[in-house]
Each structure stands twice: as C-alpha cells, then as structure tokens.
N, CA and C atoms of all chains as a GROMACS GRO file, in nm:
protein
  480
    1MET      N    1  -1.079  -0.899   1.359
    1MET     CA    2  -0.917  -0.945   1.334
    1MET      C    3  -0.863  -0.827   1.218
    2LYS      N    4  -0.745  -0.793   1.167
    2LYS     CA    5  -0.698  -0.757   1.116
    2LYS      C    6  -0.712  -0.793   0.954
    3ALA      N    7  -0.752  -0.694   0.891
    3ALA     CA    8  -0.772  -0.726   0.705
    3ALA      C    9  -0.620  -0.646   0.677
    4GLN      N   10  -0.556  -0.657   0.549
    4GLN     CA   11  -0.502  -0.555   0.526
    4GLN      C   12  -0.445  -0.580   0.379
    5VAL      N   13  -0.540  -0.488   0.307
    5VAL     CA   14  -0.560  -0.512   0.118
    5VAL      C   15  -0.448  -0.411   0.047
    6LEU      N   16  -0.416  -0.479  -0.025
    6LEU     CA   17  -0.340  -0.427  -0.121
    6LEU      C   18  -0.360  -0.390  -0.239
    7VAL      N   19  -0.390  -0.278  -0.338
    7VAL     CA   20  -0.489  -0.245  -0.407
    7VAL      C   21  -0.388  -0.177  -0.531
    8ARG      N   22  -0.351  -0.228  -0.652
    8ARG     CA   23  -0.294  -0.234  -0.764
    8ARG      C   24  -0.311  -0.173  -0.912
    9LEU      N   25  -0.272  -0.102  -0.976
    9LEU     CA   26  -0.282  -0.062  -1.106
    9LEU      C   27  -0.275  -0.181  -1.170
   10LYS      N   28  -0.344  -0.282  -1.247
   10LYS     CA   29  -0.341  -0.371  -1.360
   10LYS      C   30  -0.185  -0.365  -1.435
   11PRO      N   31  -0.141  -0.446  -1.447
   11PRO     CA   32  -0.053  -0.466  -1.536
   11PRO      C   33  -0.067  -0.354  -1.676
   12GLY      N   34   0.024  -0.300  -1.743
   12GLY     CA   35  -0.056  -0.226  -1.860
   12GLY      C   36  -0.120  -0.103  -1.861
   13VAL      N   37  -0.154  -0.117  -1.733
   13VAL     CA   38  -0.223   0.042  -1.706
   13VAL      C   39  -0.107   0.166  -1.663
   14LEU      N   40  -0.124   0.234  -1.728
   14LEU     CA   41  -0.004   0.387  -1.647
   14LEU      C   42   0.027   0.405  -1.581
   15ASP      N   43   0.094   0.394  -1.478
   15ASP     CA   44   0.117   0.474  -1.344
   15ASP      C   45   0.181   0.610  -1.362
   16VAL      N   46   0.125   0.678  -1.347
   16VAL     CA   47   0.141   0.871  -1.388
   16VAL      C   48   0.232   0.871  -1.274
   17GLN      N   49   0.172   0.811  -1.153
   17GLN     CA   50   0.220   0.898  -0.999
   17GLN      C   51   0.400   0.778  -0.994
   18GLY      N   52   0.343   0.670  -1.061
   18GLY     CA   53   0.469   0.579  -1.036
   18GLY      C   54   0.624   0.663  -1.114
   19LYS      N   55   0.582   0.685  -1.266
   19LYS     CA   56   0.641   0.720  -1.355
   19LYS      C   57   0.717   0.865  -1.293
   20ALA      N   58   0.683   0.954  -1.252
   20ALA     CA   59   0.691   1.097  -1.125
   20ALA      C   60   0.792   1.023  -1.023
   21VAL      N   61   0.747   0.946  -0.995
   21VAL     CA   62   0.828   0.879  -0.868
   21VAL      C   63   0.991   0.896  -0.916
   22GLU      N   64   0.981   0.813  -1.023
   22GLU     CA   65   1.085   0.712  -1.132
   22GLU      C   66   1.137   0.831  -1.132
   23HIS      N   67   1.088   0.939  -1.194
   23HIS     CA   68   1.190   1.069  -1.250
   23HIS      C   69   1.274   1.130  -1.129
   24GLY      N   70   1.199   1.133  -1.038
   24GLY     CA   71   1.287   1.228  -0.877
   24GLY      C   72   1.342   1.096  -0.831
   25LEU      N   73   1.358   0.977  -0.872
   25LEU     CA   74   1.468   0.948  -0.819
   25LEU      C   75   1.560   0.933  -0.944
   26LYS      N   76   1.555   0.927  -1.046
   26LYS     CA   77   1.696   0.865  -1.127
   26LYS      C   78   1.759   1.103  -1.106
   27SER      N   79   1.666   1.166  -1.086
   27SER     CA   80   1.705   1.280  -1.061
   27SER      C   81   1.760   1.318  -0.929
   28LEU      N   82   1.733   1.225  -0.833
   28LEU     CA   83   1.833   1.241  -0.719
   28LEU      C   84   1.993   1.117  -0.692
   29GLY      N   85   1.948   1.047  -0.833
   29GLY     CA   86   2.086   0.988  -0.839
   29GLY      C   87   2.054   0.818  -0.869
   30PHE      N   88   1.941   0.814  -0.872
   30PHE     CA   89   1.920   0.654  -0.843
   30PHE      C   90   1.907   0.605  -0.970
   31ASN      N   91   2.007   0.562  -1.026
   31ASN     CA   92   1.952   0.562  -1.192
   31ASN      C   93   1.939   0.449  -1.189
   32ASN      N   94   2.003   0.282  -1.058
   32ASN     CA   95   1.956   0.132  -1.042
   32ASN      C   96   1.751   0.150  -1.050
   33VAL      N   97   1.729   0.229  -1.026
   33VAL     CA   98   1.573   0.200  -1.008
   33VAL      C   99   1.463   0.187  -1.160
   34SER      N  100   1.407   0.101  -1.160
   34SER     CA  101   1.299   0.083  -1.254
   34SER      C  102   1.198   0.031  -1.218
   35ASP      N  103   1.068   0.026  -1.316
   35ASP     CA  104   0.946   0.022  -1.290
   35ASP      C  105   0.890   0.042  -1.175
   36VAL      N  106   0.890   0.151  -1.152
   36VAL     CA  107   0.792   0.245  -1.013
   36VAL      C  108   0.641   0.166  -1.040
   37ARG      N  109   0.553   0.133  -0.936
   37ARG     CA  110   0.420   0.114  -0.959
   37ARG      C  111   0.419   0.137  -0.757
   38ILE      N  112   0.319   0.218  -0.831
   38ILE     CA  113   0.265   0.288  -0.679
   38ILE      C  114   0.102   0.257  -0.672
   39GLY      N  115   0.078   0.194  -0.532
   39GLY     CA  116  -0.079   0.130  -0.526
   39GLY      C  117  -0.089   0.192  -0.422
   40ARG      N  118  -0.197   0.149  -0.332
   40ARG     CA  119  -0.278   0.154  -0.190
   40ARG      C  120  -0.306   0.024  -0.063
   41LEU      N  121  -0.263   0.105   0.040
   41LEU     CA  122  -0.260   0.002   0.151
   41LEU      C  123  -0.378   0.026   0.237
   42VAL      N  124  -0.480  -0.036   0.213
   42VAL     CA  125  -0.622   0.039   0.318
   42VAL      C  126  -0.594  -0.077   0.380
   43GLU      N  127  -0.544  -0.102   0.557
   43GLU     CA  128  -0.578  -0.177   0.641
   43GLU      C  129  -0.673  -0.114   0.770
   44PHE      N  130  -0.746  -0.240   0.816
   44PHE     CA  131  -0.869  -0.251   0.893
   44PHE      C  132  -0.878  -0.322   0.956
   45GLU      N  133  -0.963  -0.319   1.087
   45GLU     CA  134  -1.019  -0.386   1.163
   45GLU      C  135  -1.125  -0.466   1.127
   46ILE      N  136  -1.201  -0.610   1.143
   46ILE     CA  137  -1.299  -0.638   1.115
   46ILE      C  138  -1.394  -0.732   1.192
   47GLU      N  139  -1.487  -0.784   1.223
   47GLU     CA  140  -1.504  -0.793   1.325
   47GLU      C  141  -1.656  -0.914   1.280
   48SER      N  142  -1.542  -1.052   1.303
   48SER     CA  143  -1.652  -1.169   1.237
   48SER      C  144  -1.566  -1.316   1.303
   49ASP      N  145  -1.671  -1.381   1.280
   49ASP     CA  146  -1.679  -1.495   1.344
   49ASP      C  147  -1.585  -1.642   1.304
   50SER      N  148  -1.575  -1.594   1.164
   50SER     CA  149  -1.453  -1.680   1.123
   50SER      C  150  -1.387  -1.625   0.999
   51THR      N  151  -1.251  -1.674   0.999
   51THR     CA  152  -1.208  -1.628   0.889
   51THR      C  153  -1.249  -1.627   0.751
   52GLU      N  154  -1.338  -1.775   0.705
   52GLU     CA  155  -1.426  -1.720   0.533
   52GLU      C  156  -1.497  -1.633   0.566
   53ASP      N  157  -1.568  -1.603   0.700
   53ASP     CA  158  -1.676  -1.507   0.665
   53ASP      C  159  -1.596  -1.361   0.661
   54ALA      N  160  -1.510  -1.337   0.720
   54ALA     CA  161  -1.415  -1.254   0.700
   54ALA      C  162  -1.405  -1.200   0.580
   55ARG      N  163  -1.271  -1.310   0.489
   55ARG     CA  164  -1.244  -1.295   0.367
   55ARG      C  165  -1.355  -1.297   0.291
   56ARG      N  166  -1.486  -1.313   0.304
   56ARG     CA  167  -1.594  -1.290   0.182
   56ARG      C  168  -1.632  -1.212   0.191
   57GLU      N  169  -1.663  -1.112   0.273
   57GLU     CA  170  -1.681  -0.983   0.342
   57GLU      C  171  -1.558  -0.871   0.238
   58VAL      N  172  -1.471  -0.947   0.286
   58VAL     CA  173  -1.328  -0.832   0.295
   58VAL      C  174  -1.349  -0.830   0.149
   59THR      N  175  -1.366  -0.956   0.040
   59THR     CA  176  -1.391  -0.937  -0.097
   59THR      C  177  -1.453  -0.867  -0.161
   60GLU      N  178  -1.637  -0.834  -0.085
   60GLU     CA  179  -1.708  -0.742  -0.070
   60GLU      C  180  -1.673  -0.617  -0.128
   61ILE      N  181  -1.652  -0.629  -0.028
   61ILE     CA  182  -1.568  -0.439   0.050
   61ILE      C  183  -1.472  -0.383  -0.036
   62CYS      N  184  -1.395  -0.514  -0.102
   62CYS     CA  185  -1.304  -0.443  -0.237
   62CYS      C  186  -1.374  -0.385  -0.319
   63GLU      N  187  -1.466  -0.505  -0.399
   63GLU     CA  188  -1.542  -0.510  -0.513
   63GLU      C  189  -1.613  -0.397  -0.510
   64LYS      N  190  -1.686  -0.386  -0.431
   64LYS     CA  191  -1.819  -0.259  -0.395
   64LYS      C  192  -1.724  -0.102  -0.404
   65LEU      N  193  -1.628  -0.069  -0.296
   65LEU     CA  194  -1.538   0.030  -0.268
   65LEU      C  195  -1.386   0.044  -0.241
   66LEU      N  196  -1.312  -0.029  -0.241
   66LEU     CA  197  -1.166  -0.038  -0.225
   66LEU      C  198  -1.081  -0.008  -0.396
   67ALA      N  199  -1.176  -0.082  -0.447
   67ALA     CA  200  -1.034  -0.055  -0.538
   67ALA      C  201  -1.183  -0.059  -0.680
   68ASN      N  202  -1.139  -0.048  -0.809
   68ASN     CA  203  -1.200   0.020  -0.947
   68ASN      C  204  -1.146  -0.081  -1.003
   69THR      N  205  -1.207  -0.161  -1.026
   69THR     CA  206  -1.198  -0.354  -1.053
   69THR      C  207  -1.133  -0.298  -1.230
   70ILE      N  208  -1.218  -0.228  -1.286
   70ILE     CA  209  -1.145  -0.238  -1.398
   70ILE      C  210  -1.009  -0.180  -1.434
   71ILE      N  211  -0.956  -0.134  -1.347
   71ILE     CA  212  -0.798  -0.088  -1.379
   71ILE      C  213  -0.726  -0.091  -1.243
   72GLU      N  214  -0.797  -0.168  -1.206
   72GLU     CA  215  -0.728  -0.257  -1.042
   72GLU      C  216  -0.734  -0.318  -1.028
   73ASN      N  217  -0.661  -0.435  -0.949
   73ASN     CA  218  -0.627  -0.540  -0.872
   73ASN      C  219  -0.636  -0.516  -0.710
   74TYR      N  220  -0.696  -0.645  -0.692
   74TYR     CA  221  -0.700  -0.634  -0.513
   74TYR      C  222  -0.635  -0.795  -0.448
   75GLU      N  223  -0.537  -0.707  -0.356
   75GLU     CA  224  -0.482  -0.850  -0.294
   75GLU      C  225  -0.548  -0.835  -0.151
   76ILE      N  226  -0.601  -0.953  -0.080
   76ILE     CA  227  -0.617  -0.927   0.038
   76ILE      C  228  -0.514  -1.041   0.124
   77ARG      N  229  -0.476  -0.971   0.250
   77ARG     CA  230  -0.379  -1.051   0.305
   77ARG      C  231  -0.392  -1.027   0.439
   78GLY      N  232  -0.371  -1.134   0.535
   78GLY     CA  233  -0.341  -1.129   0.696
   78GLY      C  234  -0.534  -1.107   0.741
   79LEU      N  235  -0.511  -1.186   0.695
   79LEU     CA  236  -0.669  -1.198   0.794
   79LEU      C  237  -0.658  -1.298   0.925
   80GLU      N  238  -0.624  -1.299   1.049
   80GLU     CA  239  -0.586  -1.433   1.111
   80GLU      C  240  -0.678  -1.361   1.244
   81MET      N  241   1.636  -0.674  -0.822
   81MET     CA  242   1.562  -0.735  -0.755
   81MET      C  243   1.449  -0.689  -0.683
   82LYS      N  244   1.339  -0.730  -0.696
   82LYS     CA  245   1.185  -0.624  -0.621
   82LYS      C  246   1.195  -0.564  -0.480
   83ALA      N  247   1.180  -0.456  -0.499
   83ALA     CA  248   1.126  -0.389  -0.365
   83ALA      C  249   1.026  -0.367  -0.351
   84GLN      N  250   0.945  -0.358  -0.200
   84GLN     CA  251   0.822  -0.331  -0.200
   84GLN      C  252   0.809  -0.248  -0.027
   85VAL      N  253   0.744  -0.127  -0.095
   85VAL     CA  254   0.736  -0.080   0.073
   85VAL      C  255   0.628  -0.024   0.119
   86LEU      N  256   0.618  -0.056   0.189
   86LEU     CA  257   0.452   0.041   0.289
   86LEU      C  258   0.461   0.126   0.308
   87VAL      N  259   0.426   0.238   0.346
   87VAL     CA  260   0.436   0.351   0.403
   87VAL      C  261   0.232   0.355   0.457
   88ARG      N  262   0.274   0.431   0.622
   88ARG     CA  263   0.150   0.462   0.661
   88ARG      C  264   0.177   0.584   0.750
   89LEU      N  265   0.082   0.618   0.772
   89LEU     CA  266   0.033   0.716   0.847
   89LEU      C  267   0.095   0.689   1.022
   90LYS      N  268   0.190   0.754   1.052
   90LYS     CA  269   0.219   0.755   1.222
   90LYS      C  270   0.114   0.716   1.298
   91PRO      N  271   0.098   0.632   1.408
   91PRO     CA  272  -0.024   0.660   1.527
   91PRO      C  273  -0.066   0.727   1.563
   92GLY      N  274  -0.174   0.774   1.581
   92GLY     CA  275  -0.169   0.930   1.630
   92GLY      C  276  -0.210   0.989   1.511
   93VAL      N  277  -0.173   0.995   1.397
   93VAL     CA  278  -0.170   1.082   1.286
   93VAL      C  279  -0.332   1.094   1.248
   94LEU      N  280  -0.386   1.196   1.260
   94LEU     CA  281  -0.511   1.152   1.183
   94LEU      C  282  -0.537   1.118   1.008
   95ASP      N  283  -0.604   1.019   1.010
   95ASP     CA  284  -0.641   0.985   0.874
   95ASP      C  285  -0.745   0.998   0.823
   96VAL      N  286  -0.775   1.115   0.743
   96VAL     CA  287  -0.822   1.150   0.681
   96VAL      C  288  -0.967   1.076   0.610
   97GLN      N  289  -0.787   1.005   0.491
   97GLN     CA  290  -0.897   0.921   0.410
   97GLN      C  291  -0.986   0.828   0.490
   98GLY      N  292  -0.866   0.754   0.544
   98GLY     CA  293  -0.934   0.604   0.656
   98GLY      C  294  -1.063   0.656   0.730
   99LYS      N  295  -1.067   0.786   0.790
   99LYS     CA  296  -1.282   0.819   0.788
   99LYS      C  297  -1.298   0.834   0.719
  100ALA      N  298  -1.277   0.870   0.593
  100ALA     CA  299  -1.402   0.908   0.487
  100ALA      C  300  -1.447   0.754   0.422
  101VAL      N  301  -1.344   0.683   0.431
  101VAL     CA  302  -1.347   0.522   0.353
  101VAL      C  303  -1.427   0.470   0.461
  102GLU      N  304  -1.458   0.444   0.587
  102GLU     CA  305  -1.488   0.397   0.778
  102GLU      C  306  -1.623   0.401   0.701
  103HIS      N  307  -1.673   0.560   0.688
  103HIS     CA  308  -1.772   0.625   0.690
  103HIS      C  309  -1.835   0.558   0.557
  104GLY      N  310  -1.772   0.559   0.449
  104GLY     CA  311  -1.860   0.475   0.304
  104GLY      C  312  -1.863   0.367   0.323
  105LEU      N  313  -1.793   0.326   0.426
  105LEU     CA  314  -1.835   0.112   0.445
  105LEU      C  315  -1.975   0.134   0.502
  106LYS      N  316  -2.001   0.180   0.673
  106LYS     CA  317  -2.070   0.200   0.728
  106LYS      C  318  -2.212   0.272   0.660
  107SER      N  319  -2.186   0.360   0.536
  107SER     CA  320  -2.336   0.345   0.499
  107SER      C  321  -2.354   0.263   0.373
  108LEU      N  322  -2.234   0.176   0.335
  108LEU     CA  323  -2.328   0.062   0.238
  108LEU      C  324  -2.321  -0.038   0.365
  109GLY      N  325  -2.378  -0.062   0.520
  109GLY     CA  326  -2.414  -0.136   0.592
  109GLY      C  327  -2.262  -0.208   0.675
  110PHE      N  328  -2.146  -0.164   0.633
  110PHE     CA  329  -2.031  -0.298   0.661
  110PHE      C  330  -2.044  -0.246   0.810
  111ASN      N  331  -2.152  -0.230   0.938
  111ASN     CA  332  -2.072  -0.185   1.042
  111ASN      C  333  -1.982  -0.251   1.136
  112ASN      N  334  -1.913  -0.372   1.055
  112ASN     CA  335  -1.827  -0.467   1.167
  112ASN      C  336  -1.703  -0.399   1.148
  113VAL      N  337  -1.679  -0.279   1.034
  113VAL     CA  338  -1.539  -0.210   1.015
  113VAL      C  339  -1.492  -0.149   1.116
  114SER      N  340  -1.371  -0.119   1.160
  114SER     CA  341  -1.352  -0.025   1.220
  114SER      C  342  -1.193  -0.049   1.221
  115ASP      N  343  -1.092   0.105   1.287
  115ASP     CA  344  -0.962   0.145   1.258
  115ASP      C  345  -0.912   0.173   1.135
  116VAL      N  346  -0.980   0.211   1.002
  116VAL     CA  347  -0.951   0.193   0.810
  116VAL      C  348  -0.830   0.323   0.875
  117ARG      N  349  -0.701   0.290   0.806
  117ARG     CA  350  -0.629   0.343   0.775
  117ARG      C  351  -0.589   0.334   0.643
  118ILE      N  352  -0.527   0.417   0.569
  118ILE     CA  353  -0.496   0.404   0.432
  118ILE      C  354  -0.359   0.456   0.404
  119GLY      N  355  -0.264   0.360   0.351
  119GLY     CA  356  -0.118   0.408   0.294
  119GLY      C  357  -0.090   0.383   0.174
  120ARG      N  358   0.037   0.380   0.130
  120ARG     CA  359   0.062   0.384  -0.015
  120ARG      C  360   0.181   0.295   0.014
  121LEU      N  361   0.115   0.214  -0.128
  121LEU     CA  362   0.222   0.088  -0.140
  121LEU      C  363   0.328   0.143  -0.282
  122VAL      N  364   0.448   0.108  -0.251
  122VAL     CA  365   0.554   0.177  -0.365
  122VAL      C  366   0.598   0.001  -0.394
  123GLU      N  367   0.589   0.000  -0.546
  123GLU     CA  368   0.691  -0.124  -0.557
  123GLU      C  369   0.766  -0.128  -0.661
  124PHE      N  370   0.925  -0.129  -0.693
  124PHE     CA  371   0.977  -0.106  -0.779
  124PHE      C  372   1.124  -0.195  -0.787
  125GLU      N  373   1.188  -0.184  -0.891
  125GLU     CA  374   1.274  -0.317  -0.939
  125GLU      C  375   1.411  -0.264  -0.910
  126ILE      N  376   1.497  -0.282  -0.850
  126ILE     CA  377   1.656  -0.216  -0.809
  126ILE      C  378   1.750  -0.342  -0.851
  127GLU      N  379   1.845  -0.243  -0.923
  127GLU     CA  380   1.990  -0.340  -0.965
  127GLU      C  381   2.061  -0.345  -0.825
  128SER      N  382   2.087  -0.417  -0.801
  128SER     CA  383   2.211  -0.397  -0.677
  128SER      C  384   2.294  -0.569  -0.683
  129ASP      N  385   2.397  -0.537  -0.626
  129ASP     CA  386   2.492  -0.653  -0.632
  129ASP      C  387   2.416  -0.747  -0.518
  130SER      N  388   2.370  -0.692  -0.410
  130SER     CA  389   2.366  -0.775  -0.270
  130SER      C  390   2.260  -0.738  -0.217
  131THR      N  391   2.169  -0.777  -0.152
  131THR     CA  392   2.094  -0.761  -0.028
  131THR      C  393   2.041  -0.657   0.042
  132GLU      N  394   2.197  -0.682   0.059
  132GLU     CA  395   2.246  -0.549   0.252
  132GLU      C  396   2.240  -0.419   0.135
  133ASP      N  397   2.339  -0.393   0.014
  133ASP     CA  398   2.333  -0.286  -0.061
  133ASP      C  399   2.202  -0.204  -0.103
  134ALA      N  400   2.132  -0.300  -0.157
  134ALA     CA  401   1.959  -0.293  -0.204
  134ALA      C  402   1.912  -0.240  -0.093
  135ARG      N  403   1.906  -0.287   0.024
  135ARG     CA  404   1.845  -0.314   0.173
  135ARG      C  405   1.867  -0.080   0.184
  136ARG      N  406   2.000  -0.101   0.196
  136ARG     CA  407   2.009   0.060   0.265
  136ARG      C  408   2.013   0.147   0.198
  137GLU      N  409   2.043   0.090  -0.013
  137GLU     CA  410   1.978   0.203  -0.088
  137GLU      C  411   1.854   0.223  -0.047
  138VAL      N  412   1.733   0.114  -0.047
  138VAL     CA  413   1.571   0.152  -0.040
  138VAL      C  414   1.526   0.199   0.086
  139THR      N  415   1.627   0.208   0.223
  139THR     CA  416   1.636   0.278   0.303
  139THR      C  417   1.624   0.431   0.272
  140GLU      N  418   1.724   0.454   0.211
  140GLU     CA  419   1.775   0.571   0.197
  140GLU      C  420   1.644   0.660   0.050
  141ILE      N  421   1.566   0.604  -0.041
  141ILE     CA  422   1.512   0.597  -0.089
  141ILE      C  423   1.357   0.685  -0.039
  142CYS      N  424   1.380   0.551   0.072
  142CYS     CA  425   1.259   0.577   0.166
  142CYS      C  426   1.235   0.747   0.269
  143GLU      N  427   1.335   0.781   0.291
  143GLU     CA  428   1.412   0.874   0.417
  143GLU      C  429   1.384   0.990   0.320
  144LYS      N  430   1.474   0.979   0.210
  144LYS     CA  431   1.474   1.095   0.111
  144LYS      C  432   1.344   1.112  -0.015
  145LEU      N  433   1.271   0.999   0.003
  145LEU     CA  434   1.153   1.100  -0.122
  145LEU      C  435   1.003   0.965  -0.109
  146LEU      N  436   1.039   0.861  -0.014
  146LEU     CA  437   0.932   0.780  -0.036
  146LEU      C  438   0.798   0.823   0.068
  147ALA      N  439   0.868   0.871   0.204
  147ALA     CA  440   0.792   0.887   0.319
  147ALA      C  441   0.832   1.032   0.404
  148ASN      N  442   0.718   1.071   0.424
  148ASN     CA  443   0.760   1.187   0.530
  148ASN      C  444   0.773   1.166   0.584
  149THR      N  445   0.868   1.161   0.683
  149THR     CA  446   0.909   1.047   0.818
  149THR      C  447   0.876   1.132   0.931
  150ILE      N  448   0.831   1.256   0.949
  150ILE     CA  449   0.739   1.336   1.048
  150ILE      C  450   0.604   1.270   1.053
  151ILE      N  451   0.536   1.240   1.017
  151ILE     CA  452   0.368   1.206   0.999
  151ILE      C  453   0.413   1.057   0.972
  152GLU      N  454   0.466   1.003   0.901
  152GLU     CA  455   0.468   0.829   0.785
  152GLU      C  456   0.612   0.761   0.878
  153ASN      N  457   0.583   0.671   0.885
  153ASN     CA  458   0.662   0.564   0.887
  153ASN      C  459   0.647   0.447   0.728
  154TYR      N  460   0.757   0.415   0.759
  154TYR     CA  461   0.771   0.301   0.607
  154TYR      C  462   0.844   0.176   0.641
  155GLU      N  463   0.810   0.072   0.572
  155GLU     CA  464   0.832  -0.090   0.595
  155GLU      C  465   0.906  -0.159   0.504
  156ILE      N  466   0.996  -0.163   0.510
  156ILE     CA  467   1.066  -0.223   0.338
  156ILE      C  468   1.056  -0.361   0.350
  157ARG      N  469   0.996  -0.437   0.261
  157ARG     CA  470   0.920  -0.629   0.245
  157ARG      C  471   1.015  -0.638   0.128
  158GLY      N  472   1.067  -0.778   0.105
  158GLY     CA  473   1.052  -0.827   0.019
  158GLY      C  474   1.132  -0.809  -0.082
  159LEU      N  475   1.281  -0.834  -0.058
  159LEU     CA  476   1.396  -0.806  -0.132
  159LEU      C  477   1.520  -0.874  -0.113
  160GLU      N  478   1.425  -0.988  -0.302
  160GLU     CA  479   1.491  -1.082  -0.300
  160GLU      C  480   1.569  -1.112  -0.465
   0.00000   0.00000   0.00000
C-alpha cells in the first residue's frame, strides 16, 4: 500500500527556508503571502498484511529515520 | 486562507534523496519498503477575496518560484 508522510518543523522553530521563500515572493510582488513554512513530503510503497501493521511500521520509520522529532512533527496519511 | 502545495519530482526523474532514504530503511531492516520519493511541502497564508483568485495566484507562485516545472510537478491543496 502507498504511504504518505508529511514532515513539518514544529511551531516556534525558525524556518529559514520558509523565510527565504517568503522574501522571494514579496520581491516578486506577492505581498499577500505570509507564514511560509517548508516541510518534506515522503511517499513510498509498503508491503503489509493490514493497515494497522503498516501504520505501526510507518510510525517506526518516521521516528527512526524520516523525522528529527526534537524539531519536527510528522503526519502519516493515505495508507490504503 | 491557508494554501498547501506539494512539489514532487516528475515520474522518471531519478530521485537520489529517495534512493538514499530507501537504502537507509533497508539497512535498518525495513525490507518491505520500495519506491521512496521525496518531495517538498510548502504551506502559507494567502489573503484573497475569493478561492478562485487565490487558486490563480497560488498557481502563478508555483510556476514562478516553488516548482521547477521541467523536472517537478505541483499539486495545490486546501484553499479554504
């Protein structure tokens, strides 16, 4: 089944990349844009007998490799 | 309103970062994972009078700054 993981910086953690994009947008004339935050999108195929097993395993994968849980949150989507 | 943009490498474009993550997962024992693709998640606040205006503007933002449309696709989500 297909797994989709969204990794975001925790609220309050300075998003340097987001600030750079926001600055770029303003200099292109998009002055109505604010609070730009950049995260990662990780998609993969996982073989598993059940959605529950897959979810448990994807959680482990996030904790061990995909997210730095000190500064990042992760959201697991689309296990079907 | 809140805009969410997902930027992905086009199918067929080699995803070096995805390959590295896949290799890392396999060496951690996750042998049931394949086709890892890494993309970007961009979230921001956009002030606009209507959803249609916002969508048009977010499309322009994607084309001009967020995505390299030669090798990347973008998906606009969640303008509400």
